N, C-alpha and C positions, 0 to 999 in steps of 0.2 A: 793832796797837801792843801789843807785850805789858810788860808792867812787874808787880814783885813787890808783895803787901802786908804791911805793917808786920809783925812778927815776934808784933807782944803780938796781932794780931788774929785773932780768932776765925772770923775769913770767910775760905776755902778759895779761892773763884773768887770774883771782880765785873766781871762784861761791863757795859759801857755805851758803849750805843747801837752797837752791831757789827752790821757788815753783809759778808757778801762778793758779789764782782760775777763772772760772766763771761761776757766779749763784752760785750753791752748789757743783759743782763740781771742783776736781781740776785738771786740766790738767798733769801735771807732779807734782810731792811734791818728797824735800828730795834729791836734786841733788847737788850734790857737785866733784869739776874738778879743774884741771887748766892747763892752756895752758902753757908752757912753748918755748920759741925760739929754734927752730930747731927741735920740734917733734910735732909728731900728734896723736889729739883724736880722736876717735871716738865716734858718740853718735847714737847710735843701738836700733831699735826697729822697732815691724808691722807698718802699716796706725793708725794711732791716735791713738797712744802713747804720742805724744807730739814732737817729733825732733824739728822740724820750728819749734814752738813758745818756746822750748828752748835755740834753738842756737839763736832768735831775742833777747830770755833776756837775753845773754851775752853781746852782743852786743850793749845794749843799745835800742834797737827798741819797748820793754816791758819792762816796770817797773813789777818788781817781787811783790808779794804781802807777801810772808816773805823770809828770807834769805837776803842776801849781796851779790852783781857781784862787783869787782873792775877791774880797767884794766888801762895797762900802759898810762901813760900822753900821748896825743899826736898818739894813737893810728894811724896806718894807717889799712885796710882791702881791701881787693881782696874779691870782692864775687862770685862765678860760681854756676847762677842759675840750676835748676832742669831741668827746658825747656824753649826755648822760640823759639815762634810761628815768621814767616816773611810772610810775604804775600807778592805772585808773582804780585800784582797791583803795589806794589812802591818796587821794587828788588836794593838790596843792595849788595855791594859789600866790599869784607874780610876789604879792609883797611878802607872803610866808618866806619864802624859795628866798630874797634880799637880804632876811633877816634869821637864817637858821640857825648860822653859827655864832653870829655876831648881834650885839643887840644896838642897832642903829637910828641915829635920830631922823624925824620924817625929815628933817632937812636934809638931809644926808641922802635919804634915800630922795628924792627929788631932784636935787642934785645931779645926781648919779644917774638917772630915767631921762632928764635932759640932753644930758650929753652924749646919748645913742640913741636922743629922737626918739624915746619912749614916752614922755610926758605926761602925753594924752590915753596913753594902754587903758589906765583903771584900774582893774583887779579880777582881772578873769584868770579861768584854772590853765594854769601851764601848760595842758595838755592839748590846750587849743589854739595855742598861739601857732604860727607858720614856724619852718627854719631857721629863716632870718629874724624873724622877731625875738626867737629864742636864743640865738648867737648872742645879738645883743645887748637882749637880757642879764645873759653871761656874763657880759662886757658891763654890762652897768652894774654888777654884783662884785666883782673883780675891784673898781672904782670907789667902792666905799669907802674910806680911809684914806684914799689919795694915794695910790701906791706909789714908789718909786720907780719898780720896775712890772712891766706888764708882760706875762706868757701864756700866748698863743699857740695851743696844740690843734694843728689845722682847722683853723677860724671859720673854714669854709665848706667840712662837713655838710653833706645834707641840705646847702646852701645853693641857689641857682647864681646864674653870671652877673647876674644885676644885684643881687641880693650877696654875692662876694666882693661887689666891686663898693657899695654904700658898706661896707664891715669897713675893709679896709679905708675907707675916707675917712668914717668914723675914727678910727685910729687914729689919722692922722690931725684930725684935728683933736683929739685928745693929746697926744703928745703934746702939742704946739699948748694946747690952753690949761694941761695941770706938769710940762718939763718932765715928763718921765722918760722914760727908755724901755722901748718894745722889742724880746725876742720871739720870733715868727717860725716856728715848728710848718713846714710845707713841703711839698713837691713840684707848688709849681715856681718853676725857674724864672719866667716868665713875669708873673706877677713879684717876683724877688726884683726883677730888674729894674721893673717899672717904681715900686714904690719903697724901696730898702733902700738905707744906706750905704748897707754893705751885706754880702752873704759867707756863709758858710758852707760848700760841698761835703756832703757824706758819701762813702762808699762804703759796702759792707768785705770786711775783713774776716775769709774763710777760714786762714791761719794768720799764726806769728811767722810773718816772712822777713822778721830782725832777733832771732833767738839771745836769751840774754846771755847775756858773757857769762 
């Protein structure tokens, strides 16, 4: 069940004992947490533990089979995917990527690029960027429109340790400057303990250990 949180609340999303089931198998179950404006929550688990499914449930893209999810009214979300593939046949520039789905003002684009440290990048082809530059560019794209909540799906994928550290430092600054919350999908428990305000561990459920009555 999905519902809205009171307007006066500083809570962006609240998940109450949610679970998603496919056939006789629970993808995840008994998950409970809240995302508060300005705070960062990590969804932690190995492949197959249901991290992405849980995130989609929290965002309202998947209906929970049990439990409830409440979201702030008119919640705006900026999403940073795990990976995007770009075709060399259809070259794409930085500025074109930032305006693919929405018409953004030049001032909004400049502000978003500055927030991630890419204000001097210019307008090269996206295919020429390093892994770290691309992830920061996707973060800048998510910031256009100043979302209430940032969702980062394995943001360090394809990025070296230095790039990973820089990316998360940027997220820290953005949370402070924009006043938004952050939900990070990751397998890196060390990072979650170091930079998260809280973390939610997910483990695979091979079958329903608690049959329905």
